[in-house]
N, C-alpha and C positions, 0 to 999 in steps of 0.2 A: 689191877695194873698200876694204880696210883701208889700203892705201898711198895711194889717192886721198883718203880721208878725212884721213889724216895730213898730206898735202901741202896739202889745202884748209885744214885747221886751222892749219898753220904760216903759210900765206899770210894768213889772217885775223888771226892774232896779230901778224904784221909790220905789217899795215895798222893794227890797233888801236894798236900802239905808236907809229906815226907820226902818227896822227890824234887821239889822246886829248887832248893839251894844248889844241889848237885847239878841239876840240869842247867841252871843259870850259869854256874861256873864253867861247865863244858861249852855252852853256847858262847859265853864271853871270850873264852880262849879261841874258839873257832872264828868268831866274827870280829873281835877286836874292839867292840864298843858295847856299852851296857844297854843302850836303847835297842840296838839291833838284836842283841842277845835276848832281851825280854820278849821282843817280837817273835823270835825263833822258838822260844820256849812256849809261848802262848799258842803259836800255830801247831807245834808238836802236841801240846795237850788237847787242843781242839780235835785233832785227828785221833788222838788216843781216846777221847770221850766218845766219838762216833763209833769206834771199834772196841769199846770197853769190854765187851764179852770176850773177844779174842785176846785182848791185852791181859785181862784178869786170869784167863785160862793158861797163859804162857808160863813156862817154867820160871822165868824171871821177868816180871812185868817192868822192872826198872830198865833192864837191858832192851826190852821191846820198845819202850818209849825213847830210850837213848838212840836207838836205830832210827826211829821216826824223826828225831831231832837232827841227826846227821843227814838224813835224806832231805829234810827241809833246808838245811844249810847248803847242800849240794845243788838243790833246785834253785835256790835264791841266788847263788853266786856262780852258777855254771858258766855264764858268759862274761863275767866281769874280770878285768885284769887284776892281778894280785895287788898292785899298787892301790887300787880303789878299796880294797877290803878293810884296811885299817886306816881310817882317816884322821883320827886324833886319839890321843890318850885321854881318858876321862878326867874331868876335873875332880881332884880329890886333895884333901889336905895331906900334907906329908905325915907319915906315921910318926908317932911320938918316940922319942929316944934319941941318943946321940947320932945314930946313923940314919935317921928317918929320911932325910933328903937323898942320901946315897941309895937307899933301898928303892925309893920312888923313881930315881933316875934309872936304876938297873931294871926295874919292872917296865918302865916306859921303853927302854932299849930292847928288852926281850919281846914285848908286845909288837913293837915296830918290826923287829926281825921276823917274828912269826907271821906278820902280815905280808911279808914278801914271799912266803912259801906258797906254792900252788896248793889248792884246796885239799887234794888227797894227801899230800905230804903233811900239811897242817893237821888234818884229821888224825893221821897215824901218830904223829908226835904228841898231840894233845891227849889222845886216848891212852897211849902207851905210858907216857911219862908224867902227865898231870893226873889223869884218872887212874893210873896204875893198873890198867887192865893187862891181862896176859895177851900174848899174840893171838891166841885162839879167840878170846873175847873181843879183841879189837877187830879181827877179821869178820866175826859175826856182826859186829856193830856197823862196819863199813860195807858189808856185803861183798867181800872179796876173799881171796885165799890168804893163808898165813904167809906164803911167799911174797905176796904183794905187800902185806903189812911190813914185813922185814925190809923189803927194798925201799918202800916209801918212807919208812921211819929212818932208815940209814941215810937216804938222800937228804931228807929234811934236816937231820942232825948235822950232816956234813955242811949244808948251807948255813945253818945257824953257827957252827964253829968258825966258818969263814967270814961271817958278818963282822965288819970292822967296828960296828957299834957295840959288839959284845966282847971285844978283845980283853977288857979288864975283868970280866966276870969269871966266876968259878967254872970248872969243867961242866960242859953241857951234856946231859945224857950220860953221865958218868957210869961207865962200865956195863951198860946193858947191852 
């Protein structure tokens, strides 16, 4: 049993190493701050570890764990108002280059606007346009129909386009 557990743990560590960055980015876009995103990823990976046999046997273990992450986000923020979801833009130095501060301002505006979306719309927009998932993959990750993904993403993009803080930015959700 000890050798099996060690092999299982090593396999899980390797998976975690390959999945961490992408899961953290998704969680950050859903939650709006790095600390909450890290907590979400850790909680999702804890659940994945407990169910590692099922996760490992899945057609796409990354998609399985992404679904756990989305469920964790939904559970955590189910009762909170959208205004509470993004409390602050993380402290970061401006990116280097002539437009570094402008890009940082745009990013802050976009994160703030994302934070005003209801959780399901935010999930649909993040998964479709940042994670670049298909509608079918997004539906599977969110546990809903493709039609729900389409309507939630369309509503979310419409709200983002209407956000006054984003008026100067390039076209949002261009052409999808």
